[in-house]
C-alpha positions as CSV (number, residue, x, y, z in Angstrom):
1,M,5.8,8.2,-10.4
2,T,7.3,8.7,-7.0
3,K,6.0,7.9,-3.5
4,S,5.1,11.6,-3.1
5,A,2.9,11.5,-6.2
6,F,-0.1,10.4,-4.1
7,R,-0.2,9.9,-0.3
8,K,-3.4,9.8,1.7
9,T,-4.1,9.0,5.4
10,V,-7.3,7.0,5.7
11,P,-9.0,6.3,9.1
12,I,-10.6,2.9,9.1
13,G,-12.1,1.5,12.3
14,S,-9.8,2.3,15.2
15,G,-6.7,2.7,13.0
16,E,-5.2,4.7,10.3
17,F,-3.8,3.5,7.0
18,I,-1.5,5.2,4.5
19,L,-2.3,4.8,0.8
20,R,0.4,5.7,-1.6
21,V,1.8,5.0,-5.0
22,P,4.6,2.5,-5.1
23,D,8.1,2.9,-6.6
24,V,11.0,0.6,-7.3
25,S,12.3,0.9,-3.8
26,D,9.2,-1.0,-2.7
27,A,10.1,-4.2,-4.6
28,D,11.4,-6.1,-1.5
29,A,8.3,-5.2,0.6
30,I,5.9,-6.1,-2.2
31,H,7.7,-9.4,-2.8
32,A,7.7,-10.3,0.9
33,F,4.0,-9.3,1.1
34,A,3.2,-11.6,-1.8
35,L,5.1,-14.5,-0.3
36,G,3.1,-14.1,2.9
37,L,-0.3,-14.4,1.1
38,P,-2.1,-17.8,0.8
39,N,-1.5,-19.3,-2.6
40,H,-5.2,-19.2,-3.3
41,D,-5.2,-15.3,-3.1
42,L,-2.8,-15.2,-6.1
43,L,-4.9,-17.4,-8.4
44,Y,-6.7,-14.6,-10.2
45,M,-3.6,-12.6,-10.8
46,R,-2.4,-12.8,-14.4
47,R,1.2,-12.9,-13.2
48,D,2.7,-14.6,-10.2
49,I,3.9,-11.8,-8.0
50,S,5.5,-14.2,-5.6
51,K,8.4,-14.2,-8.1
52,R,10.7,-11.2,-7.7
53,P,11.2,-10.5,-11.4
54,V,7.5,-10.2,-11.9
55,V,7.3,-7.6,-9.1
56,D,10.1,-5.7,-10.7
57,A,8.4,-5.8,-14.1
58,W,5.1,-4.6,-12.5
59,L,6.8,-1.7,-10.8
60,E,8.5,-0.7,-14.1
61,S,5.0,-0.7,-15.7
62,V,3.8,1.6,-12.9
63,A,6.8,3.9,-13.4
64,K,6.0,4.1,-17.1
65,S,2.2,4.7,-16.4
66,E,1.3,1.5,-18.1
67,S,-0.5,0.5,-15.0
68,L,-1.7,2.3,-11.8
69,A,-1.1,1.1,-8.3
70,L,-1.6,1.9,-4.7
71,L,0.0,0.4,-1.5
72,A,-1.7,0.4,1.9
73,E,0.5,0.6,4.9
74,K,-0.1,0.5,8.6
75,E,2.7,1.5,10.9
76,G,5.2,1.1,8.1
77,D,4.1,-2.4,7.2
78,L,2.6,-3.2,3.8
79,I,-0.9,-4.7,4.4
80,G,-2.6,-4.3,1.0
81,M,-2.1,-3.3,-2.6
82,S,-4.2,-2.6,-5.6
83,G,-3.4,-2.3,-9.3
84,L,-5.2,-1.1,-12.4
85,M,-3.8,-2.7,-15.4
86,L,-4.1,-0.7,-18.6
87,D,-3.5,-1.7,-22.2
88,R,-3.6,1.5,-24.3
89,K,-2.4,-0.2,-27.4
90,S,-5.2,-2.8,-27.5
91,W,-8.7,-2.7,-28.9
92,S,-9.9,-1.8,-25.4
93,P,-7.8,1.2,-24.4
94,H,-10.8,2.5,-22.4
95,V,-10.8,-0.6,-20.1
96,G,-8.8,-1.2,-17.0
97,E,-8.5,-4.4,-15.0
98,I,-8.5,-4.0,-11.2
99,R,-6.7,-6.3,-8.8
100,V,-6.8,-5.9,-5.0
101,L,-4.9,-7.9,-2.4
102,I,-5.3,-7.4,1.3
103,G,-3.2,-9.3,3.9
104,A,-5.0,-11.8,6.0
105,G,-4.6,-9.7,9.2
106,A,-6.1,-6.5,7.6
107,R,-9.3,-8.0,6.1
108,G,-12.8,-7.3,7.2
109,N,-12.3,-3.7,8.1
110,G,-13.2,-1.9,4.9
111,L,-9.7,-1.4,3.6
112,G,-10.4,-3.3,0.3
113,R,-13.4,-1.1,-0.3
114,V,-11.4,2.0,0.2
115,M,-8.6,0.8,-2.1
116,I,-11.2,0.0,-4.8
117,Q,-12.7,3.5,-4.4
118,E,-9.2,5.2,-4.6
119,T,-8.4,3.0,-7.7
120,F,-11.7,4.2,-9.2
121,A,-10.5,7.8,-8.7
122,Q,-7.3,6.9,-10.5
123,A,-9.3,5.4,-13.3
124,V,-11.5,8.5,-13.7
125,A,-8.3,10.7,-13.8
126,Q,-7.0,8.5,-16.6
127,G,-10.2,8.5,-18.7
128,I,-10.9,4.8,-18.1
129,E,-14.6,4.1,-18.8
130,K,-14.9,0.5,-17.8
131,I,-13.2,-1.7,-15.1
132,I,-13.2,-5.4,-15.0
133,A,-12.3,-7.6,-12.0
134,Q,-11.5,-11.3,-11.8
135,M,-11.7,-13.5,-8.8
136,T,-12.2,-17.2,-8.0
137,L,-15.7,-18.2,-7.5
138,D,-15.3,-19.0,-3.8
139,Q,-14.1,-15.5,-2.9
140,S,-17.7,-14.5,-1.9
141,A,-16.7,-11.6,0.4
142,A,-14.7,-9.9,-2.5
143,R,-17.5,-10.5,-4.9
144,A,-20.0,-8.9,-2.5
145,V,-17.8,-5.8,-2.1
146,F,-17.5,-5.4,-5.9
147,Q,-21.3,-5.9,-6.3
148,E,-22.0,-3.2,-3.8
149,L,-19.8,-0.9,-5.8
150,G,-21.7,-1.5,-9.0
151,F,-19.9,-4.5,-10.6
152,Q,-22.0,-7.1,-12.3
153,Q,-20.9,-10.6,-13.2
154,E,-20.3,-11.0,-16.9
155,A,-18.7,-14.4,-17.2
156,L,-17.7,-17.5,-15.4
157,L,-14.7,-19.3,-16.8
158,R,-14.7,-22.9,-15.6
159,D,-11.3,-24.5,-14.6
160,H,-9.6,-21.3,-15.8
161,V,-6.7,-21.2,-13.4
162,R,-4.5,-24.0,-12.0
163,D,-3.0,-23.7,-8.5
164,R,0.5,-25.0,-7.5
165,N,-1.1,-28.3,-6.4
166,G,-2.5,-28.9,-9.9
167,E,-6.1,-28.2,-8.9
168,D,-8.3,-26.2,-11.3
169,H,-10.5,-23.3,-10.2
170,D,-13.3,-21.3,-11.8
171,I,-12.8,-17.5,-12.3
172,V,-15.6,-15.0,-12.2
173,I,-15.3,-11.9,-14.4
174,M,-17.2,-8.8,-13.2
175,S,-17.3,-5.4,-14.8
176,C,-18.4,-1.9,-13.9
177,D,-19.1,1.4,-15.7
178,V,-16.6,3.9,-14.1
179,A,-18.6,7.1,-14.4
180,G,-21.7,5.5,-12.9
181,A,-19.8,3.8,-10.1
182,A,-17.8,7.0,-9.3
183,A,-21.0,9.0,-9.0
184,R,-22.5,6.4,-6.6
185,M,-19.3,6.4,-4.5
186,A,-19.2,10.2,-4.3
187,A,-22.8,10.2,-3.2
188,S,-22.1,7.6,-0.4
189,R,-19.1,9.5,1.1
C-alpha cells in the first residue's frame, strides 16, 4: 500500500487531522513517535515498537497486507496510529486485533474514537468478523471508549506483561462483533 491508498481529512474539535495508510518512508517518524510515548502505553503491544527493527517489520507486514494500519497527523506531525493485526493462516482468520496509540498531547479530543471507527471500516472491507483489543487494566479511558463502541470484556490476564522496571501488569482483553459495531457506528454518524 502507498500513502495515497487512503487519505482522509477529519475535523475534530477546533482542528483537523489527516488519517492515512503508512508506508516504509514513515519508519523514522513512527520510531520517533514510539520513543516519545510513556513506557506504560507500550505494554499491551505484542512487540516493542520503540525498537526500530520492529517498526520496519510492522511496516513490511502492512505493505504485504498482513496487517492494516493508519497514521494520524496534525500539521505534518505524527500524533497517533492504529493497527489491525491479521493472521490469515491461523485457526482464527476471521479475527483481527486492534491497537491504537495516541500521543499524550492529542488525547481527550476524540481522535482515538475516530481511529477505531476507521479501523473498523478497514476490518469490514477485509471481511473481518471479530476484533479484539488488549489494554492494561488501569487504562480506564481507553476501556470506556471501546465499551461505547460495543466491545465487551472477555478476559483479565493477571500479571501478563512486565514493564522495563520489572513490574507486572494485568491485561484486559475485550472483543466486538464487527458487523454489529459497524452498524451502530454508521447510525451514530
